[in-house]
C-alpha positions in Angstrom: -4.5 31.7 7.4 -6.8 28.8 7.7 -5.8 28.3 11.4 -4.6 31.0 13.7 -4.3 30.6 17.5 -3.1 33.1 20.1 -2.3 32.0 23.6 -4.5 28.9 23.5 -4.6 27.3 26.9 -6.1 24.2 28.6 -5.7 22.8 32.1 -7.1 19.7 33.8 -7.7 18.9 37.4 -6.1 15.6 38.5 -5.9 13.8 41.8 -2.6 12.5 43.1 -3.2 10.6 46.3 -5.5 12.7 48.4 -4.5 16.0 46.9 -6.1 17.5 43.7 -3.9 19.6 41.5 -4.1 21.5 38.3 -2.1 20.3 35.3 -1.4 22.7 32.5 -1.7 20.6 29.4 -1.4 23.5 26.9 0.3 26.7 27.9 -0.4 29.5 25.5 0.0 28.0 22.0 0.4 30.3 19.0 0.0 28.6 15.6 -0.4 29.8 12.0 -1.5 27.3 9.4 -1.8 28.4 5.8 -4.6 27.5 3.4 -3.8 24.5 1.2 -0.8 23.2 3.1 0.0 19.9 4.8 0.9 20.9 8.4 2.5 18.4 10.7 2.1 18.5 14.5 4.8 16.6 16.4 5.4 16.1 20.1 6.4 13.5 22.7 3.8 11.7 24.8 2.3 14.2 27.3 3.5 17.3 25.4 -0.1 18.7 24.9 -0.3 17.8 21.2 -3.5 15.7 21.5 -5.1 18.3 23.7 -4.4 21.1 21.2 -5.7 19.0 18.3 -8.9 18.2 20.3 -9.4 21.9 21.0 -9.0 22.9 17.4 -11.5 20.2 16.4 -14.0 21.5 19.0 -13.9 18.3 21.0 -12.9 20.1 24.2 -13.2 23.8 24.9 -10.1 25.9 25.6 -9.7 27.7 28.9 -8.2 30.8 27.4 -6.7 32.4 24.3 -8.2 32.9 20.9 -8.4 30.9 17.8 -9.9 31.1 14.3 -10.4 27.9 12.4 -11.5 27.9 8.7 -12.7 31.5 9.2 -14.9 30.8 12.3 -14.1 31.8 15.9 -13.3 28.7 17.8 -14.7 29.8 21.2 -17.6 32.0 20.0 -18.9 29.9 17.2 -17.8 26.2 17.6 -20.8 24.9 15.7 -19.7 26.8 12.5 -16.1 25.4 13.0 -17.5 21.9 13.0 -19.3 22.5 9.7 -16.1 23.6 8.1 -13.7 21.0 9.3 -13.2 17.2 9.0 -11.8 15.1 11.8 -10.4 11.6 11.6 -9.5 10.0 14.9 -6.6 7.6 15.4 -8.9 4.8 16.4 -11.0 4.9 13.3 -14.8 5.1 13.0 -16.0 2.4 10.6 -18.7 0.0 11.7 -18.1 -3.7 11.1 -21.6 -4.6 10.0 -22.2 -1.9 7.3 -20.6 -1.2 4.0 -18.4 1.8 3.1 -21.1 3.1 0.8 -23.7 3.0 3.5 -21.4 4.8 6.0 -20.5 7.5 3.5 -24.1 8.2 2.6 -25.1 8.3 6.2 -22.3 10.6 7.1 -23.2 13.0 4.3 -26.9 13.0 5.4 -25.8 13.9 8.9 -24.4 17.1 7.5 -27.8 18.0 6.0 -26.9 16.9 2.5 -29.8 15.6 0.4 -30.1 11.9 -0.4 -29.3 12.1 -4.1 -26.3 14.4 -3.5 -25.1 12.2 -0.6 -25.1 9.2 -3.0 -23.2 11.1 -5.6 -20.6 12.2 -3.1 -20.3 8.7 -1.8 -19.6 7.4 -5.3 -17.0 10.1 -5.9 -15.3 9.4 -2.6 -15.2 5.6 -3.2 -13.6 6.2 -6.6 -11.1 8.8 -5.3 -9.9 6.5 -2.5 -9.9 3.4 -4.8 -12.7 1.6 -2.8 -15.3 1.1 -5.5 -14.5 -2.6 -5.8 -15.2 -3.1 -2.0 -18.0 -0.5 -1.7 -20.8 -2.8 -0.8 -19.0 -5.3 1.3 -19.2 -5.1 5.1 -16.3 -3.1 6.6 -15.3 -6.0 8.8 -14.0 -7.7 5.6 -11.6 -4.8 4.8 -7.9 -4.7 5.4 -6.4 -2.1 7.8 -5.4 0.1 4.9 -8.9 0.0 3.3 -10.6 0.8 6.5 -8.3 3.7 7.1 -9.1 5.1 3.6 -12.8 4.8 4.5 -12.1 6.8 7.7 -10.6 9.6 5.7 -13.4 9.5 3.1 -15.9 9.9 6.0 -13.9 12.9 7.3 -14.1 14.8 4.0 -17.5 13.7 2.6 -19.0 17.1 3.5 -16.1 18.9 1.6 -14.5 20.7 4.6 -11.9 23.4 4.2 -9.5 21.6 6.5 -9.2 18.0 7.7 -7.5 16.9 11.0 -5.8 13.5 10.7 -4.7 12.0 14.0 -1.9 9.4 13.3 -3.4 8.4 10.0 -0.9 5.6 9.2 -0.4 4.0 12.6 -0.5 0.2 12.3 -0.5 0.2 8.5 1.9 -2.0 6.5 4.5 -0.2 4.3 2.4 -0.5 1.1 -0.8 0.8 2.7 1.2 3.6 4.3 2.7 4.7 1.0 -0.8 4.6 -0.5 -2.1 6.8 2.4 0.7 9.3 1.7 -0.5 9.5 -1.9 -4.1 10.2 -0.7 -3.0 12.9 1.6 -1.0 14.6 -1.2 -4.1 14.4 -3.4 -6.2 16.1 -0.9 -3.7 19.0 -0.7 -3.5 19.1 -4.5 -7.3 19.5 -4.6 -7.0 22.6 -2.3 -7.8 21.1 1.1 -5.6 21.9 4.1 -4.4 18.8 6.0 -3.4 19.1 9.7 -1.7 15.8 10.6 -0.2 14.4 13.8 2.3 11.6 13.4 5.0 9.7 15.3 6.8 8.9 12.1 9.5 11.5 11.4 10.1 10.2 7.9 6.4 10.8 7.3 6.6 14.4 8.5 9.7 15.0 6.5 8.2 13.6 3.3 4.7 14.9 3.5 4.6 18.2 5.4 5.1 21.7 4.0 5.6 22.9 7.6 5.7 21.4 11.0 5.4 22.5 14.6 7.0 20.7 17.5 5.3 20.9 20.9 6.8 20.1 24.3 5.6 20.7 27.9 2.4 22.4 26.6 4.2 24.9 24.3 5.3 25.1 20.7 9.1 25.0 20.7 9.8 25.0 17.0 7.9 25.8 13.8 8.9 25.9 10.1 9.5 23.7 7.1 11.5 20.5 7.7 14.4 21.9 5.8 14.4 25.1 7.7 14.4 23.3 11.0 17.2 20.9 10.0 19.3 23.9 8.9 19.1 25.3 12.4 21.3 22.5 13.6 24.7 23.3 12.2 27.3 20.7 11.5 27.1 16.9 11.7 25.8 14.3 14.1 28.0 11.4 15.3 26.4 8.5 17.0 28.7 6.3 19.2 27.4 2.9 20.3 28.7 1.2 23.4 27.5 -1.0 26.3 25.3 0.9 28.8 27.9 0.6 31.5 30.5 2.4 29.4 28.3 5.4 28.6 28.9 7.5 31.7 32.6 7.3 31.4 32.6 8.1 27.7 30.2 11.0 28.3 32.6 12.5 30.9 35.6 12.1 28.5 33.9 13.6 25.5 31.7 16.3 27.0 34.7 18.6 27.7 36.3 18.2 24.2 36.4 21.4 22.2 35.1 19.7 19.0 31.9 18.5 20.7 29.1 21.2 20.6 26.5 19.1 22.4 26.3 15.7 23.8 23.2 13.5 24.4 23.0 10.1 26.1 21.1 7.3 24.3 19.0 5.3 26.7 19.9 2.0 25.0 23.6 2.7 25.5 25.9 5.2 23.7 26.1 8.9 22.9 24.9 11.3 20.2 27.4 14.1 19.6 26.8 17.3 17.6 30.0 18.4 16.0 31.1 21.0 13.4 32.7 18.5 11.0 32.2 14.8 11.4 35.2 13.8 9.3 37.5 15.7 11.7 35.8 14.8 14.9 35.6 11.0 14.4 39.4 10.3 14.6 39.6 12.5 17.7 36.6 10.6 19.3 38.3 7.3 18.6 41.6 8.4 20.0 40.0 9.7 23.2 37.9 6.6 23.9 40.6 4.1 22.9 43.2 5.9 25.1 40.9 5.5 28.1 40.0 1.9 27.4 36.4 2.6 26.6 34.8 -0.3 24.7 33.3 0.9 21.4 30.6 -1.0 19.5 29.9 1.3 16.6 30.3 4.9 15.3 28.2 6.5 12.6 28.1 9.9 10.9 25.0 11.5 9.5 23.5 14.9 8.6 20.9 16.4 11.0 17.5 14.8 10.7 14.1 15.7 12.0 14.8 13.4 14.9 17.9 15.5 15.7 15.7 18.6 15.5 13.3 17.0 17.9 16.1 16.0 20.2 17.6 19.5 20.2 14.2 21.2 20.9 12.8 18.7 23.5 15.9 17.0 25.0 14.7 13.6 23.8 14.2 11.6 20.6 10.7 11.1 19.4 11.5 7.4 18.9 12.7 7.2 22.5 9.6 9.0 23.8 
């Protein structure tokens, strides 16, 4: 395993009014990440996902538990962990007034790489990320997608065993996002382990070999996207209606034998988990129509990662 954590914990002191209290951000996380895989880390805001990522990247120390990252002990030897990993923050790290080539050479030199080798690695990275054409222009002239590719090149210039990517495609246009997916797959094909956080469920589904879902400081699900979707049996029926009609509809449908689980959608409507959608939909329509509930739409689909997320955390990642 390239990453193995056991009972990793982190708490913070916060002040609410005049009273200070301890907030448990991460409550005993166990994770296993295999060498050479793309591992996705998902969680709603405040779940402890970012805190866990920052601990694994040695940016903050854990309060308890044990972890091995890239073969080095996280708590006893954080300096060695730093030498073996790459980290790309969500906010990016490029400087406006210097070129990509200058940044890459400087980054390599900071890892103790000789000048000639640093220049060779910069050339290779520029070519690999299709940046050679822009290599000597100031970064402030780059597009968002180009700057993000420079960020990742900076994160791997020292050839780490694992790279942590925090929301790598946030804010990118669809074309740049698709190109970034290709780059992440290329890193995996070259043997690098990629640990990625993302709010895009289609991204996690398309890219990740395995994912973990975190909520309230704990990992609540872990497995491949297909494995997690298979845990949710049956179909999902989404019923759209005005917000004012939702409570009445929920009361009517929650007691029906064909409804396994019911969730309220904040924008108005219900999400129903049923055994067979084709059988359930006519019964849903009869129940609502017979009680005079105004219906705007009804849709049937197979379970998605958002449904997995909803089942495990009680909320949709899109809504969170």
